[in-house]
DRENDO-1510 file (C-alpha; in Angstrom, 1 decimal, always signed):
<recs>
REC; n; res; u; v; w
REC; 1; UNK; +28.4; +11.9; -9.3 .
REC; 2; UNK; +31.0; +11.7; -12.1 .
REC; 3; UNK; +31.7; +14.6; -14.4 .
REC; 4; UNK; +30.5; +12.6; -17.4 .
REC; 5; UNK; +27.1; +11.9; -15.7 .
REC; 6; UNK; +26.7; +15.6; -14.9 .
REC; 7; UNK; +27.4; +16.6; -18.5 .
REC; 8; UNK; +25.0; +14.1; -19.8 .
REC; 9; UNK; +22.3; +15.2; -17.5 .
REC; 10; UNK; +22.9; +18.9; -18.4 .
REC; 11; UNK; +22.8; +18.0; -22.1 .
REC; 12; UNK; +19.4; +16.3; -21.7 .
REC; 13; UNK; +18.0; +19.2; -19.8 .
REC; 14; UNK; +19.3; +21.5; -22.6 .
REC; 15; UNK; +17.6; +19.3; -25.1 .
REC; 16; UNK; +14.3; +19.5; -23.3 .
REC; 17; UNK; +14.5; +23.3; -23.2 .
REC; 18; UNK; +15.3; +23.4; -27.0 .
REC; 19; UNK; +12.4; +21.1; -27.7 .
REC; 20; UNK; +10.0; +23.2; -25.6 .
REC; 21; UNK; +11.1; +26.5; -27.3 .
REC; 22; UNK; +10.9; +24.9; -30.7 .
REC; 23; UNK; +7.4; +23.7; -29.9 .
REC; 24; UNK; +6.3; +27.1; -28.8 .
REC; 25; UNK; +7.6; +28.7; -32.0 .
REC; 26; UNK; +5.8; +26.1; -34.2 .
REC; 27; UNK; +2.5; +26.7; -32.4 .
REC; 28; UNK; +2.8; +30.5; -32.6 .
REC; 29; UNK; +3.6; +30.2; -36.4 .
REC; 30; UNK; +0.6; +27.9; -36.8 .
REC; 31; UNK; -1.7; +30.5; -35.0 .
REC; 32; UNK; -0.5; +33.3; -37.3 .
REC; 33; UNK; -1.0; +31.3; -40.4 .
REC; 34; UNK; -4.5; +30.5; -39.4 .
REC; 35; UNK; -5.2; +34.1; -38.7 .
REC; 36; UNK; -3.8; +35.2; -42.1 .
REC; 37; UNK; -6.0; +32.6; -43.9 .
REC; 38; UNK; -9.1; +34.3; -42.5 .
REC; 39; UNK; -8.1; +37.5; -44.3 .
REC; 40; UNK; -9.4; +38.4; -47.9 .
REC; 41; UNK; -6.0; +37.6; -49.4 .
REC; 42; UNK; -6.0; +34.1; -47.9 .
REC; 43; UNK; -5.0; +32.7; -51.4 .
REC; 44; UNK; -1.7; +34.5; -51.3 .
REC; 45; UNK; +1.1; +32.0; -52.0 .
REC; 46; UNK; +3.1; +33.6; -49.1 .
REC; 47; UNK; +0.5; +32.5; -46.6 .
REC; 48; UNK; +0.8; +28.8; -47.6 .
REC; 49; UNK; +4.6; +28.7; -47.5 .
REC; 50; UNK; +6.3; +25.6; -46.1 .
REC; 51; UNK; +7.2; +27.5; -43.0 .
REC; 52; UNK; +4.1; +26.2; -41.4 .
REC; 53; UNK; +5.0; +22.6; -40.6 .
REC; 54; UNK; +1.7; +21.6; -39.2 .
REC; 55; UNK; -0.2; +22.1; -42.5 .
REC; 56; UNK; +2.4; +21.0; -45.2 .
REC; 57; UNK; +5.1; +18.8; -43.7 .
REC; 58; UNK; +4.5; +15.1; -43.2 .
REC; 59; UNK; +5.2; +13.8; -39.8 .
REC; 60; UNK; +5.7; +10.0; -40.3 .
REC; 61; UNK; +6.7; +8.0; -43.3 .
REC; 62; UNK; +5.5; +10.8; -45.6 .
REC; 63; UNK; +1.9; +9.8; -45.0 .
REC; 64; UNK; +0.9; +11.3; -41.6 .
REC; 65; UNK; +0.1; +15.0; -41.3 .
REC; 66; UNK; -0.6; +16.9; -38.2 .
REC; 67; UNK; -4.1; +16.3; -36.9 .
REC; 68; UNK; -6.3; +17.8; -34.2 .
REC; 69; UNK; -7.4; +16.0; -30.9 .
REC; 70; UNK; -10.6; +17.7; -30.2 .
REC; 71; UNK; -10.9; +18.4; -26.6 .
REC; 72; UNK; -10.9; +21.5; -24.3 .
REC; 73; UNK; -7.8; +20.7; -22.2 .
REC; 74; UNK; -5.4; +23.4; -23.2 .
REC; 75; UNK; -2.3; +24.7; -21.6 .
REC; 76; UNK; -2.0; +28.4; -21.1 .
REC; 77; UNK; -1.0; +30.4; -24.1 .
REC; 78; UNK; -1.6; +27.4; -26.4 .
REC; 79; UNK; -4.3; +27.3; -29.1 .
REC; 80; UNK; -4.1; +23.6; -29.8 .
REC; 81; UNK; -5.2; +21.1; -27.2 .
REC; 82; UNK; -2.7; +19.3; -25.0 .
REC; 83; UNK; -3.5; +16.0; -26.8 .
REC; 84; UNK; -2.9; +17.5; -30.2 .
REC; 85; UNK; +0.5; +18.8; -29.2 .
REC; 86; UNK; +1.7; +15.6; -27.5 .
REC; 87; UNK; +0.5; +13.2; -30.2 .
REC; 88; UNK; +1.8; +15.3; -33.2 .
REC; 89; UNK; +5.2; +15.6; -31.5 .
REC; 90; UNK; +5.3; +11.8; -31.0 .
REC; 91; UNK; +4.4; +11.4; -34.8 .
REC; 92; UNK; +7.3; +13.7; -35.7 .
REC; 93; UNK; +9.7; +11.9; -33.4 .
REC; 94; UNK; +8.7; +8.5; -34.5 .
REC; 95; UNK; +10.2; +8.9; -38.0 .
REC; 96; UNK; +13.7; +9.1; -36.4 .
REC; 97; UNK; +13.0; +6.9; -33.4 .
REC; 98; UNK; +16.3; +5.0; -33.4 .
REC; 99; UNK; +18.3; +8.1; -33.3 .
REC; 100; UNK; +16.6; +9.6; -30.3 .
REC; 101; UNK; +18.0; +9.5; -26.7 .
REC; 102; UNK; +16.2; +7.1; -24.3 .
REC; 103; UNK; +14.1; +9.9; -22.7 .
REC; 104; UNK; +12.9; +11.1; -26.1 .
REC; 105; UNK; +12.0; +7.5; -27.1 .
REC; 106; UNK; +9.9; +7.3; -23.9 .
REC; 107; UNK; +8.1; +10.5; -25.0 .
REC; 108; UNK; +7.3; +9.0; -28.4 .
REC; 109; UNK; +6.1; +5.8; -26.9 .
REC; 110; UNK; +3.8; +7.6; -24.5 .
REC; 111; UNK; +2.4; +10.0; -27.2 .
REC; 112; UNK; +1.6; +7.2; -29.7 .
REC; 113; UNK; -0.1; +5.3; -26.9 .
REC; 114; UNK; -2.3; +8.3; -26.0 .
REC; 115; UNK; -0.7; +8.4; -22.5 .
REC; 116; UNK; -0.4; +11.8; -20.9 .
REC; 117; UNK; +1.9; +12.2; -17.9 .
REC; 118; UNK; +0.5; +15.3; -16.1 .
REC; 119; UNK; +3.6; +15.6; -13.9 .
REC; 120; UNK; +6.0; +16.0; -16.9 .
REC; 121; UNK; +3.9; +18.8; -18.7 .
REC; 122; UNK; +5.4; +22.3; -19.0 .
REC; 123; UNK; +4.6; +24.7; -16.2 .
REC; 124; UNK; +2.3; +27.8; -16.6 .
REC; 125; UNK; +3.7; +31.3; -16.2 .
REC; 126; UNK; +3.3; +31.1; -12.4 .
REC; 127; UNK; +5.4; +28.0; -12.2 .
REC; 128; UNK; +2.5; +25.7; -11.3 .
REC; 129; UNK; +2.0; +22.4; -13.1 .
REC; 130; UNK; -1.3; +21.4; -14.6 .
REC; 131; UNK; -3.1; +19.0; -12.3 .
REC; 132; UNK; -6.0; +16.6; -12.9 .
REC; 133; UNK; -8.4; +15.8; -10.1 .
REC; 134; UNK; -6.3; +17.4; -7.4 .
REC; 135; UNK; -8.7; +15.9; -4.8 .
REC; 136; UNK; -7.8; +12.4; -6.0 .
REC; 137; UNK; -5.6; +11.2; -3.2 .
REC; 138; UNK; -5.5; +8.1; -1.0 .
REC; 139; UNK; -7.7; +8.4; +2.0 .
REC; 140; UNK; -5.2; +7.3; +4.5 .
REC; 141; UNK; -6.9; +8.5; +7.7 .
REC; 142; UNK; -8.1; +5.1; +8.6 .
REC; 143; UNK; -4.6; +3.6; +8.1 .
REC; 144; UNK; -3.0; +6.4; +10.0 .
REC; 145; UNK; -5.3; +5.7; +12.9 .
REC; 146; UNK; -4.3; +2.0; +12.9 .
REC; 147; UNK; -0.6; +2.9; +12.8 .
REC; 148; UNK; -1.0; +5.6; +15.4 .
REC; 149; UNK; +0.7; +3.5; +18.2 .
REC; 150; UNK; +3.9; +3.6; +16.2 .
REC; 151; UNK; +4.1; +7.3; +16.2 .
REC; 152; UNK; +5.6; +7.3; +19.6 .
REC; 153; UNK; +8.9; +6.1; +17.9 .
REC; 154; UNK; +9.6; +9.8; +17.2 .
REC; 155; UNK; +10.2; +10.5; +20.9 .
REC; 156; UNK; +12.9; +7.8; +21.2 .
REC; 157; UNK; +15.3; +9.8; +19.0 .
REC; 158; UNK; +17.6; +12.1; +21.0 .
REC; 159; UNK; +19.6; +14.7; +19.1 .
REC; 160; UNK; +22.1; +15.0; +21.9 .
REC; 161; UNK; +23.1; +11.3; +21.6 .
REC; 162; UNK; +25.3; +9.7; +19.0 .
REC; 163; UNK; +23.9; +7.8; +16.0 .
REC; 164; UNK; +24.9; +4.5; +17.4 .
REC; 165; UNK; +23.0; +5.0; +20.6 .
REC; 166; UNK; +20.0; +6.3; +18.8 .
REC; 167; UNK; +20.1; +3.4; +16.4 .
REC; 168; UNK; +20.2; +0.9; +19.3 .
REC; 169; UNK; +17.3; +2.6; +21.1 .
REC; 170; UNK; +15.2; +2.8; +18.0 .
REC; 171; UNK; +15.8; -0.9; +17.2 .
REC; 172; UNK; +15.1; -1.9; +20.8 .
REC; 173; UNK; +11.8; +0.1; +20.8 .
REC; 174; UNK; +10.7; -1.5; +17.5 .
REC; 175; UNK; +11.4; -4.9; +18.8 .
REC; 176; UNK; +9.2; -4.3; +21.7 .
REC; 177; UNK; +6.4; -3.1; +19.3 .
REC; 178; UNK; +7.0; -6.3; +17.3 .
REC; 179; UNK; +6.3; -8.5; +20.4 .
REC; 180; UNK; +3.3; -6.5; +21.4 .
REC; 181; UNK; +1.5; -6.6; +18.0 .
REC; 182; UNK; +2.1; -10.2; +16.8 .
REC; 183; UNK; -1.5; -11.3; +16.3 .
REC; 184; UNK; -3.3; -11.5; +12.9 .
REC; 185; UNK; -5.6; -8.7; +14.0 .
REC; 186; UNK; -2.6; -6.4; +14.0 .
REC; 187; UNK; -1.2; -7.3; +10.6 .
REC; 188; UNK; -1.2; -3.7; +9.4 .
REC; 189; UNK; +0.8; -2.5; +12.4 .
REC; 190; UNK; +3.1; -5.5; +12.0 .
REC; 191; UNK; +3.9; -4.3; +8.4 .
REC; 192; UNK; +4.6; -0.8; +9.6 .
REC; 193; UNK; +7.0; -2.1; +12.2 .
REC; 194; UNK; +8.7; -4.3; +9.6 .
REC; 195; UNK; +9.0; -1.3; +7.2 .
REC; 196; UNK; +10.7; +0.8; +9.9 .
REC; 197; UNK; +13.0; -2.0; +10.9 .
REC; 198; UNK; +14.1; -2.5; +7.3 .
REC; 199; UNK; +15.0; +1.2; +6.9 .
REC; 200; UNK; +16.9; +1.0; +10.2 .
REC; 201; UNK; +18.8; -2.1; +9.3 .
REC; 202; UNK; +19.7; -0.7; +5.8 .
REC; 203; UNK; +21.1; +2.4; +7.4 .
REC; 204; UNK; +23.4; +0.3; +9.5 .
REC; 205; UNK; +24.2; -2.6; +7.1 .
REC; 206; UNK; +23.9; -1.0; +3.6 .
REC; 207; UNK; +24.8; +2.7; +3.9 .
REC; 208; UNK; +25.9; +2.7; +0.2 .
REC; 209; UNK; +22.3; +2.7; -0.9 .
REC; 210; UNK; +21.9; +6.3; +0.5 .
REC; 211; UNK; +24.5; +7.8; -1.9 .
REC; 212; UNK; +23.2; +10.4; -4.3 .
REC; 213; UNK; +24.3; +8.4; -7.3 .
REC; 214; UNK; +24.2; +4.6; -7.4 .
REC; 215; UNK; +26.0; +2.3; -9.8 .
REC; 216; UNK; +24.4; -0.7; -11.5 .
REC; 217; UNK; +25.0; -3.2; -8.7 .
REC; 218; UNK; +23.8; -0.7; -6.0 .
REC; 219; UNK; +20.5; -0.2; -8.0 .
REC; 220; UNK; +20.0; -4.0; -8.0 .
REC; 221; UNK; +20.5; -4.0; -4.2 .
REC; 222; UNK; +17.9; -1.2; -3.9 .
REC; 223; UNK; +15.5; -3.2; -6.0 .
REC; 224; UNK; +16.0; -6.3; -3.7 .
REC; 225; UNK; +15.3; -4.0; -0.8 .
REC; 226; UNK; +11.9; -3.1; -2.2 .
REC; 227; UNK; +11.2; -6.7; -3.2 .
REC; 228; UNK; +11.3; -7.9; +0.4 .
REC; 229; UNK; +9.0; -5.0; +1.5 .
REC; 230; UNK; +6.5; -5.7; -1.3 .
REC; 231; UNK; +6.4; -9.4; -0.5 .
REC; 232; UNK; +5.7; -8.7; +3.1 .
REC; 233; UNK; +3.0; -6.2; +2.1 .
REC; 234; UNK; +1.0; -8.8; +0.2 .
REC; 235; UNK; +2.0; -11.8; +2.4 .
REC; 236; UNK; -1.4; -12.0; +4.1 .
REC; 237; UNK; -3.5; -11.5; +1.0 .
REC; 238; UNK; -4.8; -13.5; -1.9 .
REC; 239; UNK; -2.3; -12.0; -4.3 .
REC; 240; UNK; +1.3; -12.8; -5.2 .
REC; 241; UNK; +3.8; -10.6; -6.9 .
REC; 242; UNK; +6.2; -11.2; -9.8 .
REC; 243; UNK; +9.2; -8.9; -9.7 .
REC; 244; UNK; +11.4; -8.2; -12.8 .
REC; 245; UNK; +12.0; -4.5; -12.7 .
REC; 246; UNK; +12.1; -1.4; -10.5 .
REC; 247; UNK; +8.3; -1.0; -10.5 .
REC; 248; UNK; +5.1; -2.8; -9.5 .
REC; 249; UNK; +2.0; -2.6; -11.6 .
REC; 250; UNK; -1.3; -4.3; -11.5 .
REC; 251; UNK; +0.0; -6.6; -14.2 .
REC; 252; UNK; +2.7; -7.8; -11.8 .
REC; 253; UNK; +0.1; -9.2; -9.4 .
REC; 254; UNK; -1.8; -12.4; -9.7 .
REC; 255; UNK; -4.0; -14.6; -7.4 .
REC; 256; UNK; -2.1; -17.1; -5.4 .
REC; 257; UNK; -4.3; -19.9; -6.7 .
REC; 258; UNK; -3.2; -19.1; -10.3 .
REC; 259; UNK; -0.3; -20.9; -11.8 .
REC; 260; UNK; +2.4; -18.7; -13.3 .
REC; 261; UNK; +2.2; -20.5; -16.7 .
REC; 262; UNK; -1.6; -19.7; -16.8 .
REC; 263; UNK; -1.1; -16.0; -16.5 .
REC; 264; UNK; -1.7; -13.9; -19.6 .
REC; 265; UNK; +1.4; -12.3; -20.9 .
REC; 266; UNK; +1.4; -8.6; -20.8 .
REC; 267; UNK; +2.1; -7.3; -24.3 .
REC; 268; UNK; +4.2; -4.5; -22.9 .
REC; 269; UNK; +6.5; -6.8; -20.8 .
REC; 270; UNK; +9.0; -6.5; -23.6 .
REC; 271; UNK; +10.6; -3.0; -23.5 .
REC; 272; UNK; +13.4; -3.4; -25.9 .
REC; 273; UNK; +14.7; +0.2; -26.1 .
REC; 274; UNK; +14.6; +0.5; -22.3 .
REC; 275; UNK; +16.5; -2.5; -21.1 .
REC; 276; UNK; +19.8; -0.9; -20.1 .
REC; 277; UNK; +18.7; +2.1; -18.2 .
REC; 278; UNK; +21.1; +1.4; -15.3 .
REC; 279; UNK; +23.9; +2.8; -17.4 .
REC; 280; UNK; +22.0; +6.0; -18.3 .
REC; 281; UNK; +22.0; +9.4; -16.6 .
REC; 282; UNK; +19.6; +9.8; -13.7 .
REC; 283; UNK; +16.9; +11.7; -15.7 .
REC; 284; UNK; +16.9; +9.4; -18.6 .
REC; 285; UNK; +16.8; +6.3; -16.4 .
REC; 286; UNK; +13.9; +7.6; -14.4 .
REC; 287; UNK; +11.9; +8.6; -17.5 .
REC; 288; UNK; +12.5; +5.2; -19.2 .
REC; 289; UNK; +11.4; +3.4; -16.0 .
REC; 290; UNK; +8.3; +5.6; -15.8 .
REC; 291; UNK; +7.5; +4.9; -19.5 .
REC; 292; UNK; +7.4; +1.1; -18.8 .
REC; 293; UNK; +5.1; +1.7; -15.7 .
REC; 294; UNK; +2.6; +3.7; -17.7 .
REC; 295; UNK; +2.6; +1.4; -20.8 .
REC; 296; UNK; +1.9; -1.7; -18.6 .
REC; 297; UNK; -0.8; +0.2; -16.8 .
REC; 298; UNK; -2.5; +1.1; -20.0 .
REC; 299; UNK; -2.3; -2.5; -21.2 .
REC; 300; UNK; -3.9; -3.6; -17.9 .
REC; 301; UNK; -6.8; -1.1; -18.3 .
REC; 302; UNK; -7.4; -2.2; -21.9 .
REC; 303; UNK; -7.4; -5.9; -20.8 .
REC; 304; UNK; -10.0; -5.3; -18.1 .
REC; 305; UNK; -12.4; -3.3; -20.4 .
REC; 306; UNK; -12.0; -5.5; -23.4 .
REC; 307; UNK; -13.0; -8.5; -21.2 .
REC; 308; UNK; -16.2; -6.7; -20.2 .
REC; 309; UNK; -15.1; -5.3; -16.8 .
REC; 310; UNK; -15.4; -1.5; -16.2 .
REC; 311; UNK; -12.0; -0.9; -14.5 .
REC; 312; UNK; -10.6; +2.3; -16.0 .
REC; 313; UNK; -8.3; +3.3; -13.2 .
REC; 314; UNK; -5.3; +1.4; -11.8 .
REC; 315; UNK; -2.4; +2.3; -9.5 .
REC; 316; UNK; +1.3; +1.4; -9.8 .
REC; 317; UNK; +4.6; +1.8; -7.8 .
REC; 318; UNK; +7.9; +3.1; -9.3 .
REC; 319; UNK; +11.2; +2.8; -7.5 .
REC; 320; UNK; +14.4; +4.6; -8.2 .
REC; 321; UNK; +17.0; +3.6; -5.6 .
REC; 322; UNK; +15.3; +4.4; -2.3 .
REC; 323; UNK; +12.8; +6.7; -3.9 .
REC; 324; UNK; +9.2; +5.4; -4.3 .
REC; 325; UNK; +6.4; +7.0; -6.2 .
REC; 326; UNK; +2.7; +5.9; -6.4 .
REC; 327; UNK; +1.2; +6.6; -9.8 .
REC; 328; UNK; -2.5; +6.5; -10.9 .
REC; 329; UNK; -3.4; +5.8; -14.5 .
REC; 330; UNK; -7.0; +6.5; -15.6 .
REC; 331; UNK; -8.7; +6.2; -19.0 .
REC; 332; UNK; -10.7; +9.4; -19.6 .
REC; 333; UNK; -12.6; +10.9; -22.6 .
REC; 334; UNK; -11.9; +11.3; -25.5 .
REC; 335; UNK; -9.4; +8.4; -25.2 .
REC; 336; UNK; -6.5; +9.6; -22.9 .
REC; 337; UNK; -4.7; +7.5; -20.4 .
REC; 338; UNK; -3.9; +10.2; -17.9 .
REC; 339; UNK; -1.3; +9.6; -15.2 .
REC; 340; UNK; -0.9; +11.5; -11.9 .
REC; 341; UNK; +1.4; +11.1; -9.0 .
REC; 342; UNK; -0.5; +10.3; -5.8 .
REC; 343; UNK; +2.4; +10.2; -3.4 .
REC; 344; UNK; +6.2; +10.0; -3.3 .
REC; 345; UNK; +8.8; +9.5; -0.6 .
REC; 346; UNK; +12.6; +9.7; -0.7 .
REC; 347; UNK; +14.1; +7.6; +2.1 .
REC; 348; UNK; +17.4; +9.0; +3.6 .
REC; 349; UNK; +19.8; +7.9; +6.3 .
REC; 350; UNK; +18.6; +10.4; +8.8 .
REC; 351; UNK; +17.5; +8.6; +12.0 .
REC; 352; UNK; +15.4; +11.5; +13.2 .
REC; 353; UNK; +13.1; +11.0; +10.2 .
REC; 354; UNK; +12.4; +7.4; +10.8 .
REC; 355; UNK; +9.0; +8.2; +12.4 .
REC; 356; UNK; +7.9; +10.1; +9.3 .
REC; 357; UNK; +7.9; +6.9; +7.2 .
REC; 358; UNK; +4.8; +5.8; +8.9 .
REC; 359; UNK; +2.9; +7.9; +6.4 .
REC; 360; UNK; +4.6; +5.9; +3.6 .
REC; 361; UNK; +3.4; +2.7; +5.3 .
REC; 362; UNK; -0.1; +4.1; +5.2 .
REC; 363; UNK; +0.1; +4.8; +1.5 .
REC; 364; UNK; +1.5; +1.4; +0.7 .
REC; 365; UNK; -1.3; -0.3; +2.7 .
REC; 366; UNK; -3.8; +1.7; +0.8 .
REC; 367; UNK; -2.2; +0.8; -2.5 .
REC; 368; UNK; -2.4; -2.9; -1.4 .
REC; 369; UNK; -6.0; -2.7; -0.6 .
REC; 370; UNK; -6.7; -0.9; -3.9 .
REC; 371; UNK; -5.1; -3.7; -5.8 .
REC; 372; UNK; -7.1; -6.3; -3.9 .
REC; 373; UNK; -10.3; -4.4; -4.7 .
REC; 374; UNK; -9.5; -4.4; -8.4 .
REC; 375; UNK; -8.8; -8.1; -8.5 .
REC; 376; UNK; -11.9; -9.0; -6.5 .
REC; 377; UNK; -14.0; -6.8; -8.9 .
REC; 378; UNK; -12.5; -8.6; -11.9 .
REC; 379; UNK; -12.7; -12.1; -10.4 .
REC; 380; UNK; -16.4; -11.5; -9.5 .
REC; 381; UNK; -17.0; -10.3; -13.1 .
REC; 382; UNK; -15.5; -13.4; -14.6 .
REC; 383; UNK; -17.5; -15.7; -12.2 .
REC; 384; UNK; -20.7; -13.9; -13.0 .
REC; 385; UNK; -20.0; -14.0; -16.8 .
REC; 386; UNK; -19.4; -17.8; -16.7 .
REC; 387; UNK; -22.6; -18.3; -14.7 .
REC; 388; UNK; -24.7; -16.0; -16.8 .
REC; 389; UNK; -26.9; -17.4; -19.6 .
REC; 390; UNK; -28.2; -14.0; -20.8 .
REC; 391; UNK; -28.3; -13.5; -24.6 .
REC; 392; UNK; -25.5; -11.3; -25.9 .
REC; 393; UNK; -27.9; -9.5; -28.4 .
REC; 394; UNK; -28.7; -6.0; -27.5 .
REC; 395; UNK; -30.7; -3.3; -29.4 .
REC; 396; UNK; -29.1; -0.1; -30.6 .
REC; 397; UNK; -30.8; +2.1; -28.0 .
REC; 398; UNK; -29.3; -0.1; -25.3 .
REC; 399; UNK; -25.8; +0.0; -26.9 .
REC; 400; UNK; -25.8; +3.8; -26.8 .
REC; 401; UNK; -26.5; +3.8; -23.1 .
REC; 402; UNK; -24.1; +1.1; -22.2 .
REC; 403; UNK; -21.2; +2.4; -20.1 .
REC; 404; UNK; -19.0; -0.6; -21.1 .
REC; 405; UNK; -19.5; +0.1; -24.8 .
REC; 406; UNK; -18.6; +3.7; -24.3 .
REC; 407; UNK; -15.4; +2.7; -22.4 .
REC; 408; UNK; -14.5; +0.3; -25.1 .
REC; 409; UNK; -14.8; +3.0; -27.7 .
REC; 410; UNK; -12.4; +5.1; -25.8 .
REC; 411; UNK; -9.6; +2.5; -25.9 .
REC; 412; UNK; -6.7; +3.5; -28.1 .
REC; 413; UNK; -4.5; +1.2; -30.0 .
REC; 414; UNK; -1.0; +0.0; -28.8 .
REC; 415; UNK; +2.3; +1.2; -30.3 .
REC; 416; UNK; +5.0; -1.4; -29.6 .
REC; 417; UNK; +8.6; +0.1; -29.3 .
REC; 418; UNK; +10.8; -1.6; -32.0 .
REC; 419; UNK; +13.7; -3.7; -30.6 .
REC; 420; UNK; +17.2; -2.4; -30.5 .
REC; 421; UNK; +19.5; -4.4; -32.8 .
REC; 422; UNK; +22.6; -3.8; -34.9 .
REC; 423; UNK; +20.2; -3.3; -37.9 .
REC; 424; UNK; +17.0; -2.2; -36.2 .
REC; 425; UNK; +13.7; -2.7; -38.0 .
REC; 426; UNK; +11.7; +0.4; -39.1 .
REC; 427; UNK; +9.3; +1.8; -36.4 .
REC; 428; UNK; +5.8; +0.4; -36.7 .
REC; 429; UNK; +3.0; +2.7; -37.9 .
REC; 430; UNK; +1.1; +4.6; -35.3 .
REC; 431; UNK; -2.4; +3.3; -34.2 .
REC; 432; UNK; -5.2; +4.0; -36.6 .
REC; 433; UNK; -7.3; +5.4; -33.8 .
REC; 434; UNK; -4.7; +7.6; -32.3 .
REC; 435; UNK; -6.9; +10.7; -32.6 .
REC; 436; UNK; -10.4; +10.4; -31.2 .
REC; 437; UNK; -13.8; +12.2; -31.2 .
REC; 438; UNK; -14.6; +15.5; -29.6 .
REC; 439; UNK; -15.5; +15.7; -25.9 .
REC; 440; UNK; -16.7; +19.0; -24.7 .
REC; 441; UNK; -16.6; +18.1; -21.0 .
REC; 442; UNK; -13.0; +16.9; -20.9 .
REC; 443; UNK; -11.6; +20.2; -19.8 .
REC; 444; UNK; -13.5; +20.2; -16.5 .
REC; 445; UNK; -11.2; +17.4; -15.3 .
REC; 446; UNK; -8.3; +19.9; -15.2 .
REC; 447; UNK; -7.5; +22.9; -12.8 .
REC; 448; UNK; -6.0; +25.5; -15.0 .
</recs>
């Protein structure tokens, strides 16, 4: 890692700390002003001084003032809700969007799209991050059982032998597994064998991918490494993948019978401010990539619901070199697109860990089946809709009880990042429905 990259990463971390401290000071000032206004001398001019930015300073184009997102999801020691803090900070940053670093641009984009990334929230005093639905994890027991024959690969590695000998023995054992499990009934085991062989071959043939810091061309090699694995993952399914970046979302999958020209263009495919992330420091590059994943996931959920299909939760993959992360995006009340990390794995060049990546194979198989399930649900919905001749008129009482209508009311508008040019255009206005209605039960989703 170069000294310049280290300095840039340290500067970004310092900026995050300064922003967090500034945010804490502003919230505390807001709390004290509200307390003073409840006193008998609340008309005192000193109370309504400009020192309270949330009540007097405009936040965007001199027309948007701080608003409240009514929900019960509060971080410790904060009076305002989590949605209020994130969205108002995004409004403040939007005014000077073109002068922000890439990671801050990503925060503005997520905030103005009502996207909350749970894993990037501040920690509580005990150092634990706020979690949503901690029980929501892939149920991989069935996949682990299917891949159980491969776990004997761990016994092949011998710490007293050289890496060359261990590599040869592991490769020989995997080839024997490959011959044994060649039938279609063992397609999942075949994928697990293929994944382990890819890792083993990369350790031997492309050791540069395991460096701590990769350059632009090496990141492209890492992307191609994952492309081959993803194509193999979906090879025996009805879905194909389109690969144009270091991530895979539900929008990058399509039925094999569908022509590419017939696919609906994802409005978030164009991520102008985040095109050159390879030249950025590690933290900024990772955040910009994650921003693209979450924006495309939100667009997919909106597309499903607006077309009349209640699919409010999708999964995505994000890659950073040989690091892979599975992310879930869920639309919840009162209009948040909440993102949580389901699993992550960092692949290294240690041969003794090769058997541990069977768990990664189980998670990838579960991700594949989850995507297939979503597409089948959506395809059946479209088929039933075309075959149905039921009148679209419904009375008001039925509308109030309709889950689809309730989900459609939760959808928040999109905010498109302005392109980067020599003379960039002004940032677009935030969505009109950025702030939603109250929801008393939203806080139960969180473990505080």
